N, C-alpha and C positions, 0 to 999 in steps of 0.2 A: 504493500500500500504506500509506504513512504517513498519508494522508488518511483511509483507512478505520479505521486504528488510533485516530486522534484522535476520529473519530466514535463508535467503540465505547466509548472511555473516557468521553466526555461522557454517553452514554446509560446506561452502567453507573452512573455517579454519580447520574443522575436516578432510575434504578430503585431504588437503595439508599435514596435519600431517601424515595421513595414507599412502599417497604416498611416503613420505620421509622414513617412517619406512620400507615400502616394498622395496624401492630402495636400502636401506642400510642394508637390512636383519636384522632389529630391532637394529642395532648398535646405531642409533639415534631414540629413541622411539617417537611414534606419539604424546603422551601427552606433551613431551618436546617442539616439534615444535609448536603445537597448543597453548601452554602456551606463548611461545615467540611471536607468532602472535597476541594474545590478548593483551599482554603488549604493543607492538608497536602500536596496534590499539587504545588502551585507551590513550596512550600518544600523539596520533596525531589526528585522525579524528573520532574514534568510540565514540558514546554517551555512558555514563556510564550505561544506562539501556538497552543496546542492547540485552542482554541475556533474560531479563524479557520480552522485547517486542517480542522476538522470541517464546514466550509462555512458557519458562522455568522459571517460577516464584516460589516463596516459596511454594504455594499450590501444584503445580505440583510436586515439589521436595519431599515434605512430603509423597505424595503417591508413588512416584518413589522409594525412598529409601526402604520403607516397602516392596513393591512388589519385588524388586530386591533381597533383603536379603532373603526373603522367597524362591524365585526362587533358590538362591544359595544352600539352604538347600536341594533342590531336586536333586542336583548334587552329594550329599554325603549321604552315609548311616550312621547310628548311630555308628556302630563299627568303621567306618573310621574316624568319627569326634573325638571320644574318643581316637583313636590311635594317634591323632595329639598333645597329651599333651607335647611331646618333643618340638614341634615347639612353643607352647605357652611359655614353660619355657625359651627356647633360646631367643625368642623375648623380654620377660620381663626382662631377665637378661642383654640383650643388652641395654635396656633402663636404667637399673641400672648402667651400665658402662658409659652411657652418663651423668647421674646425678652426678656420682662420679667425673668425670673429669671437668665438667662445674662448679660444686659448689666448687671445690678446686682450680684448676688452673685458671678457669675463674674469680673467685672473686679476685685473685691476680692481674689480669689485668684490670678488670672493676669494677665499684662499685656494691654493693650487689643488689640494686633495678633493675639495668639494666639486670643482670644475671637472677634474679628471674622472671622478666617480659618476658624474651626471651625463657627460657628453656621449659616451658610447651608446646608451639607450636612446639618446636624442637622435642619433644617426641610424637607428635600427629598431629592431623589435624585441620580442620576448627573449630570444636566445642571448642577445648581448646583455639584457638586463639581468638575467640569471647568472651569466658569467661574471659580471661585475659584483653582484651581491655575494656570490660564493667566494670570489677573490677577496672582497673586503672582510668577510668573516674570517677567512684563513689568515689574514694579516692583522686581525684583532681590532679592526676599525669599526666597532659595533655602532658608533654614532652615525655612520654613513651608510649602513647596510640598507636602510629603507629608501635611500635616495634614488638608486637606479629603478626600483620597482615603481615608485611614485612618479618618476619621470616618464616611464613607459605608459603609465595610466593617463597622465595629464596631456602629454604631447600628442597622443593619438586623438584625444577629444578635441584638441585645437586643429589637428590636421584634417579631420573628417569634413567639417563644414567649409573650411577654406578651400579644400580641393574640389568639393562639390560646386562651389561658386565658379571656380576657374574652368572646370569641365563644362559647365553650362554655357559660359562665354565662348569656349572653343566649339561647342556644339552648334551655336548660332552661326558661327563663321563657316563651319563645315556644311551645314544645311543650306546656307545661301549658295555655296559652290555647287552642291549636289543638285539643287533645284534648277540652277542656271544651266546645268549640263544635261537636263532631261530626266533627272531622277532615275537613272538606270544603274543597276549594280553590275559589277564585273562578274560574269558567270564562272570564271576560272578560280575565284576566291571562295574557299569553303565558308559556309555560314557559321557564325560564332555565337549569336545571341541565344539566351535561354529559350527553349521551345523550338529550337531549330532541328531537333532530333527527327522531325517528320520529313526532313529533306532527304531525298534518295541519294545514297552514296553509290555512284556508278563506277567507281574505280575497281580494277581487278583485285580480287581478294587472294591473299597469300594462302589462306586456308579456305578453299572453295567448297565448303560443305553445303548440303541441301538446306533450304531456308528453315525447315522445321528444327534443325539442330543449332540454329543461330540464336540461342537463348540468352537471357540476361546473365545467367550464371556463366555462360561461355565467354561473354564479353568481360565480365568482372575477373574471371580467371586469367584471361590474357593481360588485362591491365595490371593485375597483381604480379604476374610473372615479369612483366617489364619493370615494375617497381622494385621487385626483388633483385633483378639483374643490376639495376641502377645502384641500389644500396650496396650490393656486393662489390661493384666497381669502386664505389667510394671507399669501402673498407680496404680493398687491395691497394689503393693509391694513397692510403692514409689521409683521405679527405682533402687532398691538395685542391680539388674543386669541391665546393660544398655539395653535400649529397642532395640537397633540394634542387640545386641547379642541374645536377646529373639526371635526376628524375625527369625534369622538364626536357632536357636534351634527348634522353632515351625515348620519351614519349613522342617527340618530333620524329625521331628516326623510325620508330615502330609504325608511326602513321605513314611515313614516306614509303616504307617497303610494303605497305598494305597489311601489316600484321594487326593493326588496329584501325577501325573505321573512324570517320569524322565524328566528333562530339560523342565519344565512346560512352561515358557514364550517363549522359542524358538518354542515350538509346537503351541503356540498361535500366533506367528509371530510378537511379540512386543518387544522382548528383546533388539534389537539394538536401537530401538526408545527410550526406557527408559534409556539405557546406555548413549546414546548421550545427552539426556536431563540432566542427572545427571552431566556428564562431563562439559557441557556448564555452568551449575550453579556454579560449582567449579571454572572454569576459570573466571566467572563473578566477583568473589571476587578480582581479580587482579585490578579492577577499583579503589580500595581504595588506591593503591600505586602510588605515583608520583615520577618523577626523583629527585625532591628536597628532598622528604622524604627519599628515598633510599640513596641518596648521604650523608645524615647526619648520617645514622646509619649503613651503609654497612660494615664498618670495624668491629664493634661489632658483627654483624651477621655472617660474614665470619669466624672470629676467633672462635666463639661459635659453629658454624656448624662443623668446623674442629675438635674441641675438642670432640664434641658429636659423630661424626662419628668414630673418633679414639677410643673412649670408647666402642662403639658398636663392632668395629673390634676386639679389644683386648678380650672382653668378649666372642665373637663368636668363635674366634680362639682357646681360651683356653677350651671352653666347647663343641665344635663340636664333637670331638672324643668320650668323655664320653656319649654324647647323640646320638651317632650312625649316625651322619651326616657328609657330607663333609663341610669344612669351608666355601665354597662358598654358599652352601644352608643355613647354619646357619647364615651367615652374611646377606644374602638376607632376611631371616625371620626378623632379627633385623631391617633392613633398611625399612621394611614396616611402621615403626613409622614415616618415613619422608613423607609418602603420603597416605597410607591406601587405603580403597575401594573408588572408583572403579579402581584406577590406578594399584593396585596390580593385579587385574584380567586382565586388558588390557595388562600390561607388560608381564605377564606370557603367555598369549595367543599369543602375537606377537612373542615372542622368540620361543615358541614351533612350531609355523607355519613357522618361518624363518629357524629353524635348522633342521626340519624334511624333509625327502625326500619322505615319503609315508604318507598316512592318518593314518595308524596304528602307525607309529613313532610319529606323532603329538599327537595322542591320548595318547600314553604311556607317553610322556613328560608332557602332561597336567595332567594326573592322578598322576604322581609322584610329581610334583611341585605345582600344583594349591591348593590342600587342605592345604599344609604347609603355603603357602603365604597368603591365605585367613584367616586362623585361627590366624596366626601371626599378621596380620593387625587388626583383631578384638580385639585381646588381647592388642595391643599397643594403637591404635587410638581410638577405641570405649570404652575401659575400663580404661587402665592405664593412658592415657593422661588426661581424665576427672578428675580422682582422683588426679593426680598430680597438675592440674590447681586449683582445689578446695583447696588443701593444701597450694600451693604457694601463693594464694591470701591472706592467713593469715600471710604469712612471710614478706609481704611488709611493 
């Protein structure tokens, strides 16, 4: 009974977030509302383990992340992925702008250890926050342990609405171009938006079994095999390339050789389930932050976030034109450092759905913005932030 109550609470929070996003046409993103509801819940009546009791524990999430990242590879072809090198550069240079301002201006305002403890989670997600917290514990810096987790919580709340506004501005620009050119999609580009699973995949299949054997379990088994191979490759190479990035790359390769079909997990009917589970786990990390903890460090966090976002903005504004992007798209790519996957996917999907008036317009917006946002997020959160956290632990 308790497990079912926990699951119901988690899904009600998700529902309210989606309703607000729909009512405001993504001006207030669903992840922002859901995060606020979880914070209020943890500070009042929700048990700290509500997400785990809802079945979204560490074991489920390990499987979930691998499957979802492989699935995202089936939404992009290899040429398209390589074409996003500009988004990678913009995102990484935006992180450099954050480091520059926080390590110069920030250290003039706060002491060195405070800045070093807070900056890695500012440039990445949960993994870097956990790395820093564990490192601070190991070094006996108990007073700073809460800082990385609190930074992770607050900077994502800032990043969600800001990125939503920028993506809506970019959507208006893209739609103007799309409508001026006859509102026609490129038939050679696989459809990416949610609900695109009904589109027929006419590519030759590597495993050309009769249709009656092409079941959801068969799709999920193949996605799991690709994820397992990706994780194994990461282990063999001592994670020289982050395993999350390897899962995405292996998903692209498996899709290219027709081992996996377009939009694999949507066709299996499990994409939304896995996405909600991953989101719930991320929001569950908010249980570590209390009002007393936030009250003691909120000033440092707000100032460092302001400096970090300003650094991203300046770098993006300066480099957008040389890299052939609008400054809104460039800034959005940089801001993926504040939340990463799956929030980058959800925000982009919500904005595309809210701004479009037809299914083709929604698809066009998704095709134009989603690859940049996903690759930017992987570059910052999955790769750069882990490297930065590892380096910064040695600077304490």
